[in-house]
N, C-alpha and C positions, 0 to 999 in steps of 0.2 A: 504494500500500500504506500503510495507516494503522497505524503501530506505536506502541502505547501501553505505557509503562513505569510501573509502580506500585511503591511502596515495599516492599510485602511480598505474600505469598500471599493474605491476606484481602482487601486492597484490590484486587488483581488479580481475584479471584473475584467481588467485588461489581460491578466494572466489567463483566466479561463477562456476568454475570447481567442487568445493566441493559440490555445490548444485546438479549439474547434476550427479555426482558420487553417492551421497546419494540416489537419485531417482533410479538409476540403481541397486544399492545394495538392495533397498527395493522392487523394482519391476523389476526383470531382463528382462521382456518382455515389458518394457515401450515403448511408442511412443514419439519420439523427433522431434520437428520442428527445422531445422538447418538454420543458417544465414551465409551469406558470408560477405566479406569486411575485412578491416584491424583490426577492433576492436576485433572480437572473436578469432583471431589467437592465442593469448596468452592463452585463455581458452582451445582451442583445443590442444595446446602443453602440457598443464598441464594434460589434460585427457590422452594423449598419454603416458606421464610419469607414470601416475597412472596405466595404462594398463600394461606397461613394468615392473614397479618396485613393484606394489602392487597387480597385478593380476585382475584389474578391467575388468570385462567380458562383452563384447558387443555382444556376440554370439546370443542373443535372442532379442536384441534391434532393433526397427524399426525406420527408419528416413525418414522424408519428407523435401526436400529442399523448401525454401520459394519462389524462383524465378529463372528466367533464361532469357537470351537475346533471342529475337526472331530471328531465322535464323541460330543459331549455337547450337552445342551440343558437348558432350564428344568425343574427338578424341585423343586417346592415341598414335596414330601414329605420332603426332606432339610433339615437345618439349613443356614443360609447358608454356614457355613465348610466344608461338604462339597459343596455344589453350586457348582462353580467356573465355571459358564457365564456368559458376558457378559450373556445375557438376564436371569439372576438378579441380577447386579450392577445393571443398570438398574432392575429391579423394586424392589430393596431401597433403592437410593440415590436414586431419584426417583419412579418410576411409582406405587408404592403410597401415596405421600405427597401426591399431587396428584389432581385430578379428571379425568385423561385417561382416555379410553375404551380398554378392552383391545383392541378391534378396530382402534384407531388406532395401536397399537404394533407395528410390523413388525420381525421379527428373522430372521436367518439361522439356521435350525435345523440344528445340527451333526449331528443324528441322521438326516438325510434319506437315503433309500436311493439316490437319484440326485443327488449334489451338483451335478453339472453342470446338470441340469435345474432344480434349485432356484435356482442362480445366475442362469440365464436368466430365470426367473420373477421374481426380485427386481428385476432391471433393468427388466422390464416393469411391475412394480408401482410403481416410482419414476416411470416415465413416465406411468402412469395417474393417479397422484396429482398430476400437473402439474409434476414436478421438485421438487428440494429448494430451499427458499428460503434456508436458512442451514445450512451444514455446520459442526459443531463438531469440532475436531481437537486432538489433542495432538501430541507428537513423541517418537519413541523415542530411546533413547540412541545409536543409530547413524543417526539421521535419518530413520527410516521413518514413514510415515503408515499408520494402521490396521495391517494385517499385510502391507503392501507392502514386503517386505524389500529390502535393497540389490540392485540389478540388475533390479528389476521394471520393466517397460515403463511409460513415462510415458503411454502410451495404453491401459493395461490396463483390463479390465472386471472385474466381480465374478467370482470364481473361487476354486479351491482353491490354497493357497499353503503350501509347505514353510517351516518356521520355522528361522531361523538360531540358532546357539549363543548369541549374545548375547541374543536375544529369549527363548529358553528360560530362560536364567539369570535375566534380569530378571523374567520372569513367574512363575518358580518361587518367587522370594523374596517376591513380592507376593501371589500367589494360592494357592500349593500347599504351601509349607513349613509354614505354621501349621496346615494341615489334616492334616498327617502323611502326605501323598502322597509316595511315592518319586519322585525326579526322573525316572527312566526311565519312570515310569507316566503322566506328564503328556502331554497331546496334543502331537504333533510337527507337526501340520498344522492349518491354519485355513481358514475361509471369510472372504473380505474383499472389500469394495468395491474396485474398481481405481482407479488414479490418474486414468484418463480419466473414470470415473464421478464421482469426487469433484470434478474440475474443472468438471463440468457444473452444479454447484450455483450458484445465482445469487449467493450470498454465502458467504464462508468466514471462519471465525474460528478461529485457532490459539492455543492456550494453552501456556505453558511456565513452569516454576517451578524454582528451585534452581540452585546453582552447577554441578551435574553436567550440566545441559543447556546451559550457556553456550556452549561451543565449537561444539556441533552446531547450535544456534540461529543463531550467526553464520555458519556455513557455509551453512545453508539460506536465510537471508535476504540475505546479502551475497556469497556465493560463486557459482561457476558453477552453472547448472542441470545436474544429472546424475542418472542413474538410480541411482547409488551412494548418493545422499542423496535419497530420493524426496520428502521434504518440500520440497526446493528447487523442486519443480513449482509451488509457490505463486506463484513469479515469473511463471508463464505464465498465471495466471488473469486474465480480462478484466473480471470483475465487481467487487463490493465485497470488499475484503480488510481484515480487522482482525487484527492480531497483538497479543495482550495478554501482557505479561511482567512478572515481578517483577524487582527490581534485580539479583538474583543471576543470573538467566537472561539478562539483558541485558548483563552485565558484559564480554562479549567483543565486543560490537558496536563497529565502528569509528565508525559515524555516529550514535551514541546522542544526541549533542547536537543533531544535525540533526532527529532524530525528535521530540525534546522541543520544538524550535522550531516545527516544523510543527504539532504538537498545540496549542501555545499560539495559533498563528495561527488554526487552525480554531475554537478555542473563542472567540477574540476576535471573529471575524467570522461566527460561527454557520454554518460550512461543514461 
């Protein structure tokens, strides 16, 4: 596991974007798994800058979104602050600002009449695309990945998931409060890639920023693997793992000095 600690959010975001850009340049038709939430916004903005200023080409890139609320989907007829779908988030924060093809952006449509069938289709689509080359992830305040809430099976697949009170509270503050939506009216279920699905990605990159994430980051990276902190499944991944943190998010890590030493060695010997 390659754990990278940067001084602040902007430096963290630039580093993460550099990894994604490097993959795109070496494999122009790569398959990316995309995450929503506040943490990756800086990374997406840096990728947009690279596309605009450096010609980073997304024309052959394929993307799969991690998750979506059940019951809603992309609705461009509404203003951004009224369309709370994760598909809309990705459209506004990244897709509309780069040259990715619409047909190459796959999302879980929360309006599907048969969510179970949709989830099976999504799994099949990922396989048909050749699997995910790099899955981008954040980490929830209770240690969850995507909408894999505490107690989710570490072998779980794409499915419908009931949301915990903490997730509802966190997402209400970020996505719904400013839109004037009553808390009881926000979706209480979601569609999500499973932990087993995520672990099949060839490479994983997890981002975390801020002091509020420090304790749960330490539990996920240095504590036991447990379904109560689904992000701890990162310890089970056998491929390339990169965790990019700012200093605040890394502040509870016991072995932070060791991670800095390993990064210095990798840099020195180009490993």
